[in-house]
C-alpha positions in Angstrom: 0.0 0.0 0.0 1.4 3.4 -1.0 1.7 5.5 2.2 1.7 8.8 0.3 -0.7 10.7 -1.9 0.2 13.7 -4.0 -1.5 17.0 -4.7 -3.3 15.7 -7.8 -5.8 14.0 -5.4 -6.9 17.2 -3.8 -10.7 17.7 -4.2 -12.2 21.0 -5.4 -14.1 22.6 -2.5 -17.7 23.5 -3.2 -17.1 27.0 -1.9 -14.2 29.3 -1.1 -13.6 32.2 1.2 -14.3 32.8 4.9 -18.0 32.0 4.9 -19.3 31.3 8.5 -20.6 27.9 9.5 -24.0 27.3 8.0 -26.4 24.9 9.7 -26.3 21.6 7.8 -23.2 22.6 5.7 -19.5 21.6 6.1 -17.3 24.5 7.1 -14.5 23.0 5.0 -16.1 22.4 1.6 -19.8 23.3 2.1 -20.9 19.7 1.6 -24.0 18.4 3.4 -23.6 17.5 7.0 -25.4 14.3 8.1 -25.9 13.5 11.8 -24.6 10.2 12.9 -26.8 8.0 15.1 -26.6 8.5 18.8 -25.6 11.3 21.2 -22.8 11.8 23.7 -23.9 13.2 27.1 -21.5 14.8 29.6 -22.2 12.1 32.2 -21.5 9.3 29.7 -18.2 10.8 28.6 -17.1 11.4 32.2 -18.0 7.8 33.0 -16.0 6.5 30.1 -12.9 8.5 31.2 -13.4 7.1 34.7 -13.5 3.5 33.4 -10.2 4.2 31.6 -8.6 5.3 34.9 -8.6 9.1 34.2 -9.7 11.5 36.9 -10.3 15.2 36.7 -10.4 18.0 39.3 -13.8 19.4 40.4 -13.7 22.5 38.2 -13.5 20.2 35.1 -16.6 18.3 36.4 -18.3 21.6 36.9 -17.6 22.6 33.3 -18.9 19.3 32.1 -22.2 19.9 33.9 -23.0 22.8 31.7 -22.6 20.9 28.4 -25.6 19.8 26.3 -25.5 16.4 24.6 -23.4 16.5 21.4 -23.8 14.6 18.1 -21.3 14.0 15.3 -22.2 15.4 11.9 -20.3 14.1 9.0 -19.8 15.8 5.6 -21.1 13.7 2.7 -18.4 15.3 0.4 -15.1 15.4 2.2 -15.9 13.1 5.1 -14.9 15.7 7.8 -16.9 15.3 11.1 -18.0 18.0 13.4 -19.5 17.6 16.9 -22.4 19.9 17.5 -22.5 21.5 20.0 -18.7 21.6 20.3 -17.8 21.4 24.0 -14.8 23.6 25.0 -12.0 21.9 27.0 -10.2 24.0 29.7 -6.5 24.1 30.3 -7.2 22.1 33.5 -8.7 19.3 31.5 -5.5 18.9 29.4 -3.3 19.4 32.5 -5.1 16.4 34.1 -4.5 14.3 31.0 -0.9 15.2 30.8 -0.2 14.7 34.5 -1.9 11.3 34.7 -0.5 9.8 31.5 3.2 9.4 30.6 2.2 8.8 26.9 0.0 11.9 26.4 3.0 13.9 25.0 5.3 11.4 23.3 9.0 12.1 22.9 9.1 10.3 19.5 6.2 10.3 17.0 5.9 9.0 13.4 4.9 12.5 12.3 7.9 14.1 13.9 10.2 12.0 11.8 8.4 13.0 8.6 8.3 16.7 9.6 12.0 16.8 10.2 12.6 16.2 6.5 11.3 19.8 6.0 13.6 21.4 8.6 17.0 22.8 7.7 19.7 24.5 9.8 18.8 28.1 10.4 15.1 27.6 9.8 12.6 29.3 12.1 10.1 26.7 13.3 6.8 27.3 15.0 5.2 24.3 16.8 1.5 25.0 17.7 0.5 22.9 20.6 4.1 22.0 21.3 3.4 20.1 24.5 6.6 19.5 26.4 8.7 20.7 23.5 9.9 17.3 22.1 9.6 18.2 18.4 11.2 21.6 19.1 14.1 19.7 20.7 14.5 17.6 17.5 14.4 20.7 15.3 17.0 22.4 17.5 19.3 19.4 16.9 19.0 20.1 13.2 20.2 23.7 13.8 16.7 25.3 13.6 15.3 28.0 15.9 12.2 26.8 17.6 9.2 28.7 19.1 6.2 27.1 20.7 2.6 27.8 21.5 1.0 25.8 24.4 -1.9 26.5 26.7 -1.6 23.6 29.1 0.5 24.9 32.0 2.3 21.7 33.0 3.4 21.0 29.4 4.3 24.6 28.7 6.5 24.7 31.8 8.4 21.6 30.6 9.0 23.2 27.2 10.2 26.4 28.8 12.5 24.4 31.0 14.2 23.1 27.8 15.0 26.7 26.9 12.3 27.4 24.3 10.2 30.5 23.8 6.7 29.3 24.4 3.5 31.4 24.4 0.2 30.9 26.2 -2.2 32.0 23.5 -3.9 30.7 20.4 -2.0 31.1 17.2 -3.9 34.2 16.0 -3.6 36.0 19.4 0.1 35.2 19.6 0.9 36.9 16.3 2.1 40.1 17.9 4.6 38.2 20.0 5.9 35.6 17.5 5.6 37.6 14.3 5.4 36.0 10.8 7.9 34.6 8.3 8.4 31.2 9.9 10.0 28.7 7.5 8.1 25.7 9.0 4.8 25.9 10.9 3.6 22.6 12.5 0.5 21.4 14.4 0.7 17.8 15.5 -2.6 16.3 16.8 -4.0 19.9 17.4 -6.5 20.6 14.5 -9.0 18.2 15.9 -9.1 20.0 19.2 -10.1 23.5 17.9 -13.7 24.6 17.4 -12.9 26.5 14.1 -10.4 24.5 12.1 -10.6 26.8 9.1 -9.7 29.9 11.1 -6.9 27.9 12.9 -5.4 26.7 9.6 -5.6 30.2 8.2 -3.7 31.6 11.2 -1.1 28.9 10.7 -0.6 30.0 7.1 -0.4 33.6 8.2 2.6 32.8 10.4 4.5 31.2 7.5 6.7 33.1 5.1 5.8 33.0 1.4 7.1 29.6 0.2 7.1 28.3 3.7 6.0 24.9 4.8 3.0 23.9 6.9 2.6 20.4 8.4 -0.7 19.2 9.9 -1.0 15.7 11.5 -4.4 14.5 12.8 -6.1 11.2 13.8 -7.1 9.4 10.7 -10.9 8.6 10.8 -10.4 6.1 8.0 -7.4 4.4 9.5 -7.5 1.9 12.4 -9.6 4.4 14.4 -12.7 3.3 12.3 -12.6 0.0 14.1 -12.9 1.5 17.6 -16.3 2.4 19.1 -16.9 4.9 21.9 -13.2 5.9 22.1 -13.4 8.6 24.8 -10.4 10.6 23.5 -12.0 10.9 20.1 -15.1 12.8 21.3 -15.7 16.2 22.9 -14.3 18.0 24.8 -11.0 16.3 23.8 -11.7 16.1 20.0 -14.2 18.4 18.4 -13.7 17.2 14.8 -12.8 14.1 12.9 -10.6 14.1 9.8 -10.1 12.2 6.6 -7.3 12.6 4.0 -9.9 14.1 1.6 -10.9 16.6 4.2 -7.3 17.8 4.7 -6.9 18.2 1.0 -10.1 20.2 0.8 -8.9 22.4 3.6 -5.7 23.1 1.7 -7.6 23.9 -1.4 -9.9 26.3 0.4 -6.9 28.2 1.9 -5.0 28.3 -1.4 -2.1 26.1 -0.1 -0.2 23.7 -2.3 -0.2 20.0 -1.3 3.4 18.6 -1.2 2.4 15.1 0.1 -0.1 13.3 2.3 1.1 10.3 4.2 -0.3 7.6 6.6 1.2 6.2 9.7 1.5 2.4 9.7 -0.3 0.7 12.7 1.9 1.3 15.7 2.2 -1.8 17.9 3.1 0.1 21.1 0.3 2.6 21.3 -2.5 1.2 19.2 -3.1 -2.4 20.1 -6.6 -1.4 21.1 -7.3 -0.6 17.4 -6.6 -4.2 16.6 -8.9 -5.2 19.4 -11.5 -2.8 18.0 -11.2 -4.5 14.6 -11.8 -7.9 16.3 -14.8 -6.6 18.2 -16.5 -4.5 15.5 -15.4 -6.1 12.3 -15.0 -9.8 13.0 -17.7 -10.0 15.7 -19.7 -7.1 14.3 -20.2 -5.7 17.8 -22.0 -8.7 19.1 -21.7 -9.2 22.8 -20.7 -5.6 23.5 -23.7 -5.1 25.8 -23.3 -8.3 27.8 -19.6 -9.3 27.4 -19.5 -11.6 30.5 -22.3 -14.1 29.6 -22.9 -14.3 25.9 -20.8 -16.5 23.6 -19.9 -13.5 21.4 -18.9 -11.7 24.6 -16.5 -14.5 25.4 -15.0 -14.3 21.9 -14.8 -10.6 22.3 -12.7 -10.8 25.5 -10.5 -13.6 24.2 -9.9 -11.7 21.0 -9.0 -8.5 22.8 -6.6 -10.3 25.1 -5.1 -12.1 22.1 -4.6 -8.8 20.2 -2.9 -7.2 23.3 -0.6 -10.3 23.8 0.3 -10.4 20.1 1.2 -6.7 20.1 3.4 -7.0 23.2 5.1 -10.1 21.7 5.7 -8.3 18.4 7.2 -5.3 20.2 9.6 -7.4 22.2 10.6 -9.1 18.9 11.4 -5.6 17.4 8.3 -5.5 15.2 7.0 -2.0 15.9 4.5 -1.4 13.1 2.2 -3.3 10.8 3.0 -1.5 7.5 0.0 -2.7 5.5 -2.5 -1.4 8.0 -3.1 2.4 8.3 -2.6 3.5 11.9 -3.6 6.4 14.0 -2.4 9.4 12.0 -2.6 11.1 8.6 -0.2 13.9 7.9 -0.2 16.5 5.2 2.7 18.8 4.1 1.6 22.1 2.5 3.4 25.0 0.8 2.4 28.6 1.1 2.2 30.2 -2.3 3.4 33.7 -3.0 
C-alpha cells in the first residue's frame, strides 16, 4: 500500500472564502452534514474517562455539567466530522490528562520524523500545541530556531525548561509576540481540538513566510480508528472534529495552499493495540456481545480476541516489530506549501 498521496488528489471545494458555518453545511467544503446515530452526554463521557482510569479536578466536572448532549455530523463530500455542540475543553482538562499519562505527550512520533525532513539548519520553526517541547528539541538538533505555543500549564513549563520561547495563547492572538515569516509551521494532533479548524489553519498559514511549509497531523478517521467504538479521547471535549485525507486536501484547497504530500502512519504496535482489538470486536464479531460481554458466547469471543490482540502486540514489540506497515494506523499527515 502506498503511504503517500500527491497533490493531484486534492478535491475541489464547493465554496471558497471565509464564509461562516451554516447549519447543515460543512465549514471545509460546504458539503452536506449528516448527523450520525446517537448522542454523547457529559455524564456518559465522564463515566468512560473514569473507566479508563482518568480522573479530573472538580472544576472540570463543573464545566462538564454545563454541556448539552453532542452529536457527530459528517460531511457527505469530504468526510470531515463536526461535533455539535462543540464542547470547550479547559486548560485544567488537558493538564489532568498530561499529569496522569506518561504517553499523552510522546517524545518520539511518526509525524515528527516526517516533519524533520522539511527542517533545515537556520530555519525558524513554529510548533503550535508544542506540548513538552519534544519536536522543538528535535528541530534544534537540526540547527533550527524553535518557538512554541502551548496553553496547558504543565506541558508549557516543561517546554520552557528546555530553553524554548513558548506562548500561552492561540495562534492568532500570539501573532504580535511571535511575528510571521516562519520557515516551518507545525501542528501535530491539534487541529481536531479546535472549534474552528478553518480559522486555525488560516492563522497557521499567516505565520508562515511566502514559500514556507505547513505540516498538519491529525487522527485518521479512515485508519484503524474506524474499528474503535466509543473511544473517549475521540469525542468532545477532547476532540471536536474528525478528519479524513480528503478533508485535509479540501482544507488546503480552500486556503490556497499547495499540497506537497499526504502520508499515513502504519499501525503502531506500542500505542494502538486497542485498534486491533476494535477490529476484532467491531469487524470480526460485528459488535456482538458488547452489551453483555460476560455471559454471551460472542462476549466470550470478544474478551478472548482483545486479550489475544494485546498479547500479540506485546510479543511483536519485544521481537522488534514496531509497526504493521500494510494497515493504516492512527495518524494522517499533510505537508503544504504557502504560495506567493
